[in-house]
C-alpha positions in Angstrom: 93.5 100.4 63.1 96.5 99.9 65.4 98.9 102.9 65.5 102.2 103.3 67.4 104.0 106.2 69.1 107.7 105.7 70.0 108.4 106.9 73.5 111.4 106.8 75.7 110.1 103.9 77.8 107.9 102.1 75.4 106.4 101.8 71.9 102.9 102.9 72.7 100.0 101.2 70.8 96.8 103.1 70.4 93.6 103.3 68.3 91.8 106.4 67.3 88.2 106.1 66.0 85.1 108.2 65.6 84.3 111.9 65.6 83.0 114.3 68.3 84.1 115.0 71.8 87.3 113.1 72.6 87.2 110.3 75.1 90.4 108.5 76.3 89.7 105.0 77.6 92.3 103.5 79.9 92.2 99.8 80.5 92.9 97.9 83.7 95.5 95.4 84.9 96.0 92.5 82.6 93.9 94.1 79.9 94.5 95.8 76.5 92.8 97.8 73.8 91.0 94.5 72.8 89.3 94.3 76.2 87.5 97.5 75.4 87.0 96.7 71.7 83.2 96.3 71.5 82.5 99.0 74.0 84.9 101.4 72.2 83.4 100.7 68.8 79.9 101.5 70.2 81.2 104.6 71.8 82.9 105.8 68.7 79.5 106.2 66.9 79.0 109.4 68.8 82.5 110.4 70.0 86.1 110.3 69.1 87.5 107.4 71.1 91.2 106.9 71.9 92.1 103.5 73.4 95.7 102.8 74.5 97.7 99.7 75.5 99.2 101.1 78.7 103.0 100.6 79.0 103.8 96.9 79.6 100.4 95.7 78.5 99.1 94.5 75.1 101.6 95.5 72.4 103.1 98.5 74.3 106.3 96.7 75.2 108.4 98.3 78.0 112.0 99.3 77.2 112.9 99.1 80.9 112.0 97.1 83.9 109.7 99.6 85.6 107.0 102.1 84.8 105.3 104.0 87.6 101.6 105.1 87.4 102.8 108.7 86.9 105.0 107.6 84.0 101.9 105.9 82.5 100.0 109.1 82.8 102.9 111.0 81.2 102.8 108.5 78.3 99.1 109.3 77.9 99.9 113.0 77.8 102.6 112.5 75.2 100.0 110.7 73.0 97.5 113.6 73.6 100.2 116.0 72.5 101.0 113.9 69.4 97.4 113.9 68.4 97.0 117.6 69.2 94.3 117.0 71.8 93.7 120.2 73.8 91.1 118.8 76.1 90.0 115.2 76.8 87.3 113.3 78.7 89.3 110.7 80.6 87.8 107.4 81.7 90.0 104.9 83.7 89.0 101.3 84.4 90.5 99.8 87.5 94.3 100.3 87.1 93.5 102.7 84.3 91.7 104.7 87.0 94.9 105.1 88.9 96.5 106.4 85.7 93.5 108.7 85.1 94.0 110.0 88.7 97.7 110.7 88.0 96.7 112.4 84.8 94.2 114.6 86.7 96.9 115.4 89.2 99.6 116.3 86.6 97.5 117.7 83.8 94.3 119.0 85.3 93.9 121.9 82.8 93.7 119.4 80.0 90.5 117.6 81.2 86.9 118.2 80.3 85.5 115.5 82.5 86.8 112.7 84.8 85.4 109.2 85.3 86.6 106.5 87.6 85.3 103.2 86.2 85.4 100.5 89.0 88.4 102.2 90.5 89.5 104.1 93.6 91.8 107.0 94.6 92.8 105.1 97.8 96.3 103.7 98.0 97.0 100.0 98.5 96.5 98.7 102.0 99.3 96.6 103.5 97.3 93.5 102.8 96.8 94.4 99.2 100.5 95.2 98.8 101.4 91.8 100.2 99.0 90.1 97.8 100.6 92.0 94.8 104.0 90.9 96.0 102.8 87.3 96.0 101.7 87.7 92.4 105.1 89.1 91.5 106.7 85.9 93.0 104.3 83.7 91.1 105.2 85.5 87.8 108.9 85.0 88.5 108.2 81.3 89.0 106.5 81.0 85.7 103.0 80.8 87.0 101.5 83.8 85.2 98.6 81.7 83.8 97.5 80.8 87.3 97.1 84.5 88.2 95.2 85.2 85.0 92.8 82.2 85.2 92.0 83.1 88.8 91.8 86.9 88.5 89.8 87.4 85.4 86.7 85.3 86.3 86.7 87.2 89.6 86.3 90.5 87.8 82.7 89.5 86.8 79.8 89.3 89.2 79.4 85.8 90.5 75.9 85.7 89.0 77.3 86.5 85.5 80.0 83.8 85.2 77.9 81.6 83.0 76.4 84.4 80.9 79.7 85.9 80.0 81.8 82.6 79.8 83.0 83.4 76.3 84.1 86.9 77.3 85.9 85.5 80.3 87.8 83.1 78.2 88.7 85.9 75.7 89.9 88.3 78.4 91.8 85.5 80.2 93.7 84.9 77.0 94.5 88.7 76.7 95.8 88.6 80.3 97.9 85.5 79.6 99.5 87.3 76.6 100.7 90.2 78.9 104.5 90.1 79.2 106.0 89.0 82.5 107.9 92.2 82.9 104.8 94.2 82.1 102.9 92.4 84.8 105.6 92.9 87.4 106.1 96.6 86.5 102.3 97.2 86.8 102.1 95.4 90.2 105.0 97.4 91.5 103.5 100.6 90.2 100.1 99.9 91.8 101.8 99.1 95.1 103.7 102.4 95.2 101.0 104.7 94.0 100.0 107.6 96.4 96.7 108.5 97.9 94.9 110.7 95.4 91.6 111.5 97.2 92.6 115.1 97.4 93.1 115.2 93.7 89.5 114.0 93.0 88.0 116.3 95.6 89.7 119.3 94.1 88.5 118.7 90.5 86.1 121.4 89.3 84.5 119.6 86.3 81.9 116.8 85.7 83.3 113.9 87.7 81.6 110.5 88.0 82.3 107.1 89.7 80.8 104.1 87.9 80.2 101.5 90.6 79.4 97.8 90.3 77.1 96.7 93.0 78.5 93.1 92.8 82.1 94.1 92.4 84.4 91.5 94.1 87.4 94.0 94.3 85.8 97.2 95.5 82.8 96.8 97.8 79.7 98.7 97.0 79.9 100.4 100.5 83.5 101.5 100.0 82.9 102.8 96.5 79.8 104.7 97.7 81.8 106.3 100.5 84.6 107.3 98.2 82.1 109.0 95.9 80.4 110.8 98.8 83.6 112.1 100.3 85.0 113.3 97.0 81.9 114.8 95.5 81.9 112.2 92.7 78.5 111.6 91.1 77.9 107.8 91.6 76.4 105.7 88.8 75.5 102.3 90.2 75.3 99.2 88.0 73.0 96.9 89.8 74.1 93.6 88.3 77.7 94.2 87.5 80.9 93.2 89.1 84.2 94.9 88.0 83.5 94.7 84.2 80.4 97.0 83.8 81.4 97.9 80.2 80.7 94.2 79.4 78.2 93.2 82.0 75.9 96.3 81.5 77.3 97.8 78.3 74.3 99.8 77.2 73.8 101.4 80.6 77.5 102.4 80.7 77.4 103.8 77.2 74.4 106.0 78.1 76.1 107.3 81.2 79.3 108.1 79.3 77.4 109.9 76.6 75.7 111.9 79.3 79.0 112.8 80.9 80.7 114.1 77.8 77.7 115.8 76.1 75.2 116.8 78.9 77.3 117.7 82.0 
């Protein structure tokens, strides 16, 4: 069931299902709670699962023109306070990983475990910033759908495009429904986020990086090096791209249950 929390910068939509250790799932760029729907439902059989439309995405409409990654993390914390969550297991997918990193930086004492899910603590390179700026210009020109229809298929392994064609169409529609100002705010937030390798390295708790060997956005070599340098336990999905919770759902579920109940 959809629920809402009124915040200064947005009306935050969230879902709260299941019982057990609390997991907060943070979605990626152009995604929403619906992107995680099947995965979250499976996870909620053995855990309490909170999914959130990050500000500017899904039904969490922004009340201003900007929202930094830190402000997104603060919105997550305000929801945690609202729900009286003392400690959480945080899992951030892609852009949601940047928010999870900011949360770990700002609210370390509130974490039980930390998981980067196809994400990185590295800041944007100059090339990446330039590409995000191009996307901003396309949105301003009314070409949002071009971004969505190009970006979403690329989040899957090239070998999985046919197998997950229905999911690709579904997630592309979710992306196309993202508001223009939400997309622009997210792109600017990602461009301006800081390096947070030191944050991950300093975390004294179970911490895992879920890595897609066929990821088109974060190479297997780079993801492995990040995990090694920051003492993250790597969990490699052999046939996944950037969407392991869809491409290898059962493997991801088992790993997350291990993190929150065995570590």
